[in-house]
N, C-alpha and C positions, 0 to 999 in steps of 0.2 A: 504495500500499499504506499508505504513511502518514498518507495524508487518512482512508483505509478504519479505521485503527486508531482515528483520533483520534475519527473521528465516532462508532465502535463505543462508546468510553470515555465520550464525550458522552452518548450516549442511555442507557448504562447508568447513568451518575450521576444522569441525570434521572430514570429509571426509580425507581433506588433513593431519591432524595428525595420523589418522590411517594408511593412506598409508606409512608414514614416519615410522610408527612402523613395519607395515609387510615388509617392505622393508630392514629393517635392520636385520631382522629374519627371518632364513630360515631352511630348512632340508635336508639332502644328505644323503641316506643311512641309516635312521632313526636316524640319529645323528642331534639335534639341536644345530645350530649355531647363533651367535650374530655376526655381522658385528663390529670390531672396530670403536672408535671414530675416526673422520678424514678421515675414508674410503668412498668415494661416489658410492653409489648403483647405478648399471647400469643395464638395461634390457641385460639379455644375447642374444647375439649375435648369438648363435646358440642353437638349441633344444638338443644338446647334453650337455650344460652347466647348470647346476641348480643355480648356483648363480656367478655375476660377480660384480667387485668391480675395481675402479681407487685409486690409491695413489697418491696424487700430492706430489713432490717435491716443494722445496724453488724457484728455479729457473723457475717453470712452467711447467716443464717435468712432465711426468706421468708414474708410470706402472702400469701392469695390473695383478689383481688376480680373477683367475677362479677355479670354483669346478665342479667335474666331479662325476656322479656315475652312474656305468652301471650294477650293479647288481653283485650277487654272479660269482666268477668265470671267469667274464668278463674281457676284456681289455688286458689280457697277462700276469698279477701279477705284484709283486712289480720290478724285475731285467728287465722285458722287458719294462716297463714304465721307469725306471730311464736310461737306454740305449736309448730310443727312445726321452727323454727330452734332454740329453746330445749330442744326434745326430743332435739335433736342431742349434746346433752351428756350425760355418764355420771350428773352429780349430778342430784338432783330441782331443780326450777325454784326453789324456795326456797332453794336454796344457791347460786346461780349470781350472785349481786351484779347481777342482772336489774334494768336499767332501760328502760321504754317512755316514750317523750314524742312528743308531736306539734308539730309546726311548720306554719304556713302561709306560702308564698312566693308572691307575685305570684297569689295566688287559689287555689293549689295545695297540698294537703294534705301532708304527707310525714311519715311515723312513723319514728322511729330507734329502734333496738334496740340493747343491749348487754349483755354477758354475759361472764364468766370461769368457766373450769373446766376437766375434760377432756373436749376435742372427739373425739366416736367419728367418726374420719375414713373416708370410705366412701359407696358410692352411699346417697342418702337414703331409698329405697324397698326395702329390703332389701341382701342381699349382706354379704359380711364387712367388719365395721370395724375400726380400729385405734384406739386410746385415745391421744391425743395430750395430756399433761398442759399446765398454765401456757396454756392456748389462750385467746384472745380472739375474740369476735364483735361486729360493728360491722355492723348492717343498717338499710339503707332501704327502705320501701314509698313510692313515690310515686305519687298517687290520679291518674293521668294521665288525659287524656278518651278516650285508645284503649285504656284499661284500664292497671292498675298495673303500675310496672316495680319490680321488685325487684332489689336492689343487696345482696351478701351479701358481707362480709370476713371472712374466718377465718385465723387463724394464731397464731404466740406472740404472748401477749396485750399485750407490750410494742410491737412492730409495729403492732397492730393499732390499739392507741391511738394510737401515732404518725401513722397514716394519717387519722385521723379528722379532722382540720381539713382538709385536703387534700379530701377525699370531700365535705365538706359546702362547702365553696366551690365544688366542681364543679358540686354538684345546684344550689347557688344561680345560678350563672352560666346553667347551662341552663335553669332555669325562668324568670329574669328575661328572657331572651333570644327565649322563643316566639312 
């Protein structure tokens, strides 16, 4: 009995360790990512999401980071997605302090998008929306060989801003080891 319990707890511990490691690393569009320290892995809330994280602020509030990949040529391209993301705010685009920039990492183009305003939280294509003031958006669109990988961070603007360095480092690491 004693050996059976010991074996059970060893196997259970090994399983928990394996699950923890697998939850931190994932692939989207043929690119391998590793979630930054401090980000909590969540089970994706929809089949469209390849990975999902929560970033906690010091005040207990959270921001959400989600990864999407739809395949080559799918989802309408960079400009369509940037406009769709900015359109999820209550304010008109010219009032969002939106910034769009491109970067090339080891030959792969990455488009970054930031904005601040009242985010209309809810399903992106219809359904009821809840206005969330003082929100931020940090998006990245990676022009991958297997189609674009879309990364979207939304939540309180201070938390979104605090996640920027880790998100960019994660993308940089993923593209340099591909």
